[in-house]
N, C-alpha and C positions, 0 to 999 in steps of 0.2 A: 800146404800149397794148394791141394785139391779143394779145400774149403774156400780159399780165396777165389778160385775160379768159379765157384757156385754163385758168388756175389756179383760177378761181371754182368750177367743179364739184368739183375736188379738195378745196378748202377746205370746201365744203358737205358733202361725203362725210365728211371728217375730223370735223367738228363733230357730224354725226348719229351717227357711230360712237362718239364720246365719250358722248353721251346714252344710246344703246342699251347700251353697256357698263356705265354707272352703273346703269341700270334692272335689269340682270341681277344686280347686287349686293344689291338690295333683298329683304327677307324679306316675302312676301305675307301672312304671318300677323300682321305688325306694321303693318297699315294704320291710319293715324291716325283718331281719332274726335274730332269737334268737341264731343261730348257728355261727354267725360271731366270729372269733377268737377262735373257739372251733373245736375239731376234728370231722371229718366225722363220723356219728354214726356207731356203729358196725353193720355189716350185713354179711350174707352168702347167696349169690344168684348165680344162674348159669350164665355162659357165654352164650350170644346169639348164637354164632357160634358153641360152643362146650358144649352142655347141661350137659355133665357129669363132666365138669370142674367147680368147685365152685370158685367164686371171693369173696373177702372180702375187708374191709377198708384198709388192708395191701397192696393191689394192687394199692392203690392211693398214696403210699409213695415212696420216692426215688428221685423224681424230680417233679417240679411244673407241674400242669396240669389244663386244663379246664375240669370240670365235666358237661357235656351237657345232659339235660333231653329232650328227643324227643320221638315222636311216629308217626306212619304212618297215624293216624287219625287227625293229627295236620297240618292244612294248612300252618301255619306260619313256621313250621319246614321245609317244602319243600322250602320256601322262604329263609330260613337261610342256608340250606345245602351247596350251592355253596361257601358261605363264609367260612364255616367250612373246606371244602376241600382245599381252598386256604391257610387257617391258618395252616393246616397239612403240606401242601407243603412248607410252610415257616420254617418248622422244629419244630413246637410246638406240645406238647403232648395233645391229647384230649381223654378223657374217656367218652364213651356214656352210658347213663342210659335210656334204652328202657322202657318206662313207660306205664303200663296198655295196652299192645299191644298183638298182636298175632305173635308168632315166625315166621311163614311162611311168613306173610306179611312184617315183619321187615327185614328178610333176602332178600326178593325180592327187597325191597326198597334200601338196601345197594348195591345190585347187579346192580340195574338200575341207581342209582344216585352216585355211588362210596362210599367207606367207609373211612371217615376221622378219624375213631377212632382206637386208639391203642388197646383198649379193649371195649367190649360192655356188660354191666351188664343187664341181662334180669329180669326186675321187673314186672312180669306179674300181680301180685295182688296189686302193688303200695305200698308195705310195706316200702321200703327204701325211696320212694318219700314222704310218710307220715312222716317218721322220719326226713327228710330234711325240711319239711314244704313246699313242692311243692304246688303251687296254680294251676298250669297247665303247659302244654308244650307250647313253649320252655322256659326253665330256664337254666342258666349257672352259675356255681360256679367256682371261682378261688381257687384252693387248693395248698398249699405250699408243699415242699418236705417232711414235717413231717405229712402230711395228715390233716392239719388244714385249715378250710375254712376262706379265707381272704376277699372274696367279693362275692356278689350275684347279678345277673342281671336277671330280669324278662322280657321276650320278646325276640325278634329276635336279634341275634348277626349279625349286619351289619358292614359296614366299620366304621361308626361313633363310635359304641360301641367298636369295636375291637381296635380303636386308644386309647380308655380309658383303656382297659384291658391289652393291649400289654406291656405298661411300667411296670405294676405290675409283669407280668411274667418274663420280662427281669431282673427286679430288684431282683426277687427271684432266678433266674438262676445264677446271679452273686454272690449270697450269702448274699446280703444286706437284712436288715430288711425292710419289707414293711410297709409304713406308709400311712394312708389315711386322 
């Protein structure tokens, strides 16, 4: 019996090793979202540029869009920003969600690096981010014309990611049902 007890730590170590090894195989940009195929949560938050103007989930309806979570404190957001400007120049609609940031810094950022957003929701306290299940910035959601979340990407939207997302938006814009 005493010999059997000696193998318990080895067994625990072996089981922990399996869990850690499996965790290393996961892609952090593929974090699951409980909101896929569900509407963007209801919210009422001010516009970044016009604080007296309130925005809501209704502002995400009408045409497909990217909902991009960003902040000035996020170094990856700066890396992503030129790609977002190019996507806007291609005619795609991007809604910004300025997440847990300071209004003055965010406005200066958009002035300095250009504004790719049709609208910017100012989520100073992170309430909408929490409802969306945001892990951190940047994160990007593909939202259809009905305001339903169809895809979530965690991390920078670069050329590789854009080539994955673009067909979804094109499909939605043509009125086709998006399948994944």
